Every structure is written in C-alpha cells, then in structure tokens.
Jmol script that loads the backbone (N, CA, C; Angstrom):
load data "model"
ATOM      1  N   MET A   1      12.546  33.736   2.891  1.00  0.00           N
ATOM      2  CA  MET A   1      12.758  33.474   1.498  1.00  0.00           C
ATOM      3  C   MET A   1      13.264  31.840   1.445  1.00  0.00           C
ATOM      4  N   ALA A   2      14.518  31.698   2.360  1.00  0.00           N
ATOM      5  CA  ALA A   2      14.954  30.349   2.517  1.00  0.00           C
ATOM      6  C   ALA A   2      14.712  29.012   2.994  1.00  0.00           C
ATOM      7  N   ASP A   3      13.755  29.748   4.332  1.00  0.00           N
ATOM      8  CA  ASP A   3      12.541  28.755   5.000  1.00  0.00           C
ATOM      9  C   ASP A   3      11.261  28.145   3.692  1.00  0.00           C
ATOM     10  N   ASP A   4      10.860  29.175   2.855  1.00  0.00           N
ATOM     11  CA  ASP A   4      10.112  28.565   2.028  1.00  0.00           C
ATOM     12  C   ASP A   4      10.509  27.468   1.135  1.00  0.00           C
ATOM     13  N   ILE A   5      11.829  27.703   0.788  1.00  0.00           N
ATOM     14  CA  ILE A   5      12.546  26.617  -0.244  1.00  0.00           C
ATOM     15  C   ILE A   5      12.328  25.434   0.368  1.00  0.00           C
ATOM     16  N   THR A   6      13.009  25.752   1.656  1.00  0.00           N
ATOM     17  CA  THR A   6      13.659  24.625   2.235  1.00  0.00           C
ATOM     18  C   THR A   6      11.857  23.385   2.714  1.00  0.00           C
ATOM     19  N   ASP A   7      11.076  24.453   2.705  1.00  0.00           N
ATOM     20  CA  ASP A   7       9.901  23.711   3.225  1.00  0.00           C
ATOM     21  C   ASP A   7       8.991  23.259   2.097  1.00  0.00           C
ATOM     22  N   LEU A   8       9.433  23.948   0.648  1.00  0.00           N
ATOM     23  CA  LEU A   8       9.215  22.792  -0.534  1.00  0.00           C
ATOM     24  C   LEU A   8      10.058  21.965  -0.430  1.00  0.00           C
ATOM     25  N   THR A   9      10.884  21.924  -0.618  1.00  0.00           N
ATOM     26  CA  THR A   9      12.104  20.862  -0.698  1.00  0.00           C
ATOM     27  C   THR A   9      11.407  19.368  -0.236  1.00  0.00           C
ATOM     28  N   ALA A  10      10.954  20.156   1.202  1.00  0.00           N
ATOM     29  CA  ALA A  10      11.058  18.692   2.125  1.00  0.00           C
ATOM     30  C   ALA A  10       9.227  18.445   1.715  1.00  0.00           C
ATOM     31  N   HIS A  11       8.265  19.288   1.161  1.00  0.00           N
ATOM     32  CA  HIS A  11       7.248  18.433   0.663  1.00  0.00           C
ATOM     33  C   HIS A  11       7.840  17.448  -0.775  1.00  0.00           C
ATOM     34  N   THR A  12       8.379  18.382  -1.284  1.00  0.00           N
ATOM     35  CA  THR A  12       8.638  17.521  -2.869  1.00  0.00           C
ATOM     36  C   THR A  12       9.215  16.226  -2.679  1.00  0.00           C
ATOM     37  N   ASP A  13      10.470  16.249  -1.471  1.00  0.00           N
ATOM     38  CA  ASP A  13      10.652  14.656  -1.160  1.00  0.00           C
ATOM     39  C   ASP A  13       9.943  13.610  -0.790  1.00  0.00           C
ATOM     40  N   LEU A  14       8.697  14.250   0.220  1.00  0.00           N
ATOM     41  CA  LEU A  14       7.715  12.999   0.519  1.00  0.00           C
ATOM     42  C   LEU A  14       7.056  12.682  -0.675  1.00  0.00           C
ATOM     43  N   ALA A  15       6.394  13.709  -1.612  1.00  0.00           N
ATOM     44  CA  ALA A  15       5.802  13.607  -2.673  1.00  0.00           C
ATOM     45  C   ALA A  15       6.726  12.313  -3.868  1.00  0.00           C
ATOM     46  N   ASP A  16       7.590  12.773  -3.719  1.00  0.00           N
ATOM     47  CA  ASP A  16       8.898  11.869  -4.569  1.00  0.00           C
ATOM     48  C   ASP A  16       8.855  10.531  -4.062  1.00  0.00           C
ATOM     49  N   ARG A  17       8.707  10.334  -2.788  1.00  0.00           N
ATOM     50  CA  ARG A  17       9.047   9.092  -2.568  1.00  0.00           C
ATOM     51  C   ARG A  17       7.939   8.695  -2.454  1.00  0.00           C
ATOM     52  N   GLY A  18       6.880   8.957  -2.251  1.00  0.00           N
ATOM     53  CA  GLY A  18       5.461   8.148  -2.597  1.00  0.00           C
ATOM     54  C   GLY A  18       5.248   8.009  -3.914  1.00  0.00           C
ATOM     55  N   GLN A  19       5.554   8.368  -4.780  1.00  0.00           N
ATOM     56  CA  GLN A  19       5.469   7.886  -5.880  1.00  0.00           C
ATOM     57  C   GLN A  19       6.092   7.080  -6.147  1.00  0.00           C
ATOM     58  N   LEU A  20       7.656   7.106  -5.722  1.00  0.00           N
ATOM     59  CA  LEU A  20       8.914   6.662  -6.039  1.00  0.00           C
ATOM     60  C   LEU A  20       8.270   5.025  -5.918  1.00  0.00           C
ATOM     61  N   VAL A  21       7.547   4.953  -4.821  1.00  0.00           N
ATOM     62  CA  VAL A  21       7.008   3.834  -4.260  1.00  0.00           C
ATOM     63  C   VAL A  21       6.010   3.243  -5.220  1.00  0.00           C
ATOM     64  N   GLN A  22       5.172   3.785  -5.167  1.00  0.00           N
ATOM     65  CA  GLN A  22       4.061   3.338  -6.208  1.00  0.00           C
ATOM     66  C   GLN A  22       4.732   3.009  -7.973  1.00  0.00           C
ATOM     67  N   ALA A  23       5.613   3.843  -8.416  1.00  0.00           N
ATOM     68  CA  ALA A  23       6.073   3.286  -9.355  1.00  0.00           C
ATOM     69  C   ALA A  23       6.980   1.855  -9.106  1.00  0.00           C
ATOM     70  N   SER A  24       7.665   1.747  -8.023  1.00  0.00           N
ATOM     71  CA  SER A  24       8.234   0.028  -7.947  1.00  0.00           C
ATOM     72  C   SER A  24       6.855  -0.670  -7.681  1.00  0.00           C
ATOM     73  N   ILE A  25       5.920  -0.636  -7.040  1.00  0.00           N
ATOM     74  CA  ILE A  25       5.060  -1.681  -6.864  1.00  0.00           C
ATOM     75  C   ILE A  25       5.017  -1.952  -8.207  1.00  0.00           C
ATOM     76  N   TRP A  26       4.014  -0.831  -8.945  1.00  0.00           N
ATOM     77  CA  TRP A  26       3.985  -1.061 -10.506  1.00  0.00           C
ATOM     78  C   TRP A  26       4.559  -1.699 -11.468  1.00  0.00           C
ATOM     79  N   LEU A  27       5.923  -1.310 -11.345  1.00  0.00           N
ATOM     80  CA  LEU A  27       7.136  -2.479 -11.743  1.00  0.00           C
ATOM     81  C   LEU A  27       7.058  -3.451 -11.354  1.00  0.00           C
ATOM     82  N   LEU A  28       6.883  -3.754 -10.276  1.00  0.00           N
ATOM     83  CA  LEU A  28       6.841  -5.111 -10.034  1.00  0.00           C
ATOM     84  C   LEU A  28       5.651  -5.840 -10.498  1.00  0.00           C
ATOM     85  N   SER A  29       4.617  -5.515 -10.423  1.00  0.00           N
ATOM     86  CA  SER A  29       3.519  -6.481 -10.987  1.00  0.00           C
ATOM     87  C   SER A  29       3.823  -6.540 -12.571  1.00  0.00           C
ATOM     88  N   VAL A  30       4.327  -5.661 -13.121  1.00  0.00           N
ATOM     89  CA  VAL A  30       4.306  -5.200 -14.484  1.00  0.00           C
ATOM     90  C   VAL A  30       5.492  -6.896 -15.040  1.00  0.00           C
ATOM     91  N   ALA A  31       6.301  -6.564 -14.314  1.00  0.00           N
ATOM     92  CA  ALA A  31       7.671  -7.665 -14.556  1.00  0.00           C
ATOM     93  C   ALA A  31       6.774  -9.068 -14.102  1.00  0.00           C
ATOM     94  N   THR A  32       6.225  -9.112 -13.225  1.00  0.00           N
ATOM     95  CA  THR A  32       5.383 -10.383 -12.452  1.00  0.00           C
ATOM     96  C   THR A  32       4.385 -10.930 -13.774  1.00  0.00           C
ATOM     97  N   GLN A  33       3.543  -9.868 -14.263  1.00  0.00           N
ATOM     98  CA  GLN A  33       2.731 -10.265 -15.447  1.00  0.00           C
ATOM     99  C   GLN A  33       3.435 -10.937 -16.700  1.00  0.00           C
ATOM    100  N   GLN A  34       4.458  -9.999 -16.756  1.00  0.00           N
ATOM    101  CA  GLN A  34       5.615 -10.625 -18.133  1.00  0.00           C
ATOM    102  C   GLN A  34       6.115 -12.018 -17.846  1.00  0.00           C
ATOM    103  N   ALA A  35       6.792 -12.228 -16.729  1.00  0.00           N
ATOM    104  CA  ALA A  35       6.982 -13.828 -16.359  1.00  0.00           C
ATOM    105  C   ALA A  35       6.158 -14.584 -16.406  1.00  0.00           C
ATOM    106  N   ALA A  36       4.815 -14.303 -16.057  1.00  0.00           N
ATOM    107  CA  ALA A  36       3.806 -15.180 -16.498  1.00  0.00           C
ATOM    108  C   ALA A  36       3.242 -15.273 -17.539  1.00  0.00           C
ATOM    109  N   SER A  37       3.929 -14.807 -18.684  1.00  0.00           N
ATOM    110  CA  SER A  37       3.084 -14.672 -19.616  1.00  0.00           C
ATOM    111  C   SER A  37       4.057 -15.240 -20.503  1.00  0.00           C
ATOM    112  N   PHE A  38       5.249 -14.669 -20.104  1.00  0.00           N
ATOM    113  CA  PHE A  38       6.803 -16.010 -20.462  1.00  0.00           C
ATOM    114  C   PHE A  38       6.795 -17.423 -20.434  1.00  0.00           C
ATOM    115  N   ARG A  39       6.376 -17.730 -19.312  1.00  0.00           N
ATOM    116  CA  ARG A  39       6.571 -18.924 -18.816  1.00  0.00           C
ATOM    117  C   ARG A  39       5.235 -19.728 -19.824  1.00  0.00           C
ATOM    118  N   PHE A  40       4.323 -19.101 -19.727  1.00  0.00           N
ATOM    119  CA  PHE A  40       2.561 -19.582 -20.375  1.00  0.00           C
ATOM    120  C   PHE A  40       3.375 -20.223 -22.206  1.00  0.00           C
ATOM    121  N   THR A  41       3.968 -18.881 -22.310  1.00  0.00           N
ATOM    122  CA  THR A  41       4.804 -19.209 -24.150  1.00  0.00           C
ATOM    123  C   THR A  41       5.651 -19.969 -23.953  1.00  0.00           C
ATOM    124  N   ILE A  42       6.773 -20.419 -23.499  1.00  0.00           N
ATOM    125  CA  ILE A  42       6.971 -21.444 -23.295  1.00  0.00           C
ATOM    126  C   ILE A  42       6.755 -22.539 -23.232  1.00  0.00           C
ATOM    127  N   ARG A  43       5.826 -23.016 -22.220  1.00  0.00           N
ATOM    128  CA  ARG A  43       5.085 -24.233 -22.566  1.00  0.00           C
ATOM    129  C   ARG A  43       4.155 -24.219 -23.722  1.00  0.00           C
ATOM    130  N   GLY A  44       4.204 -23.950 -24.530  1.00  0.00           N
ATOM    131  CA  GLY A  44       3.257 -23.619 -25.619  1.00  0.00           C
ATOM    132  C   GLY A  44       1.543 -23.363 -25.651  1.00  0.00           C
ATOM    133  N   THR A  45       1.466 -23.268 -24.214  1.00  0.00           N
ATOM    134  CA  THR A  45      -0.114 -22.300 -23.563  1.00  0.00           C
ATOM    135  C   THR A  45      -0.456 -20.936 -24.133  1.00  0.00           C
ATOM    136  N   PRO A  46      -1.473 -20.573 -24.956  1.00  0.00           N
ATOM    137  CA  PRO A  46      -1.515 -19.145 -25.325  1.00  0.00           C
ATOM    138  C   PRO A  46      -1.807 -18.420 -23.640  1.00  0.00           C
ATOM    139  N   ALA A  47      -0.935 -17.152 -23.770  1.00  0.00           N
ATOM    140  CA  ALA A  47      -0.969 -16.153 -22.446  1.00  0.00           C
ATOM    141  C   ALA A  47      -2.742 -15.375 -22.877  1.00  0.00           C
ATOM    142  N   THR A  48      -3.253 -15.473 -21.899  1.00  0.00           N
ATOM    143  CA  THR A  48      -4.671 -14.934 -21.837  1.00  0.00           C
ATOM    144  C   THR A  48      -4.347 -13.140 -21.403  1.00  0.00           C
TER     145      THR A  48
END
end "model"
wireframe off; spacefill off
backbone 0.3
color backbone group
C-alpha cells in the first residue's frame, strides 16, 4: 500500500512539474504581450 502511494506521488510530482513549466512559459508570454501593448499605449500608438 505504501509503495503504491509513493509511486503515485512520484508520478504526480512529475505531472505538476510539467504543468508548472507550461504555466511559467504561458505567464512569460502573457507578460511580454502586456509589456508590448503597454509600450504602444505610452507612445500613443493603438495596440493591435
């Protein structure tokens, strides 16, 4: 029983790590887009 729980935890950690990486990449791209549109707004150019 304990072995099953440990095995399940190991798989969950791997999955969580993968999701964390994907979330980080997604947040980074969103932040980059926000910064770009913010810069356009300051210049007075409409952000598309």
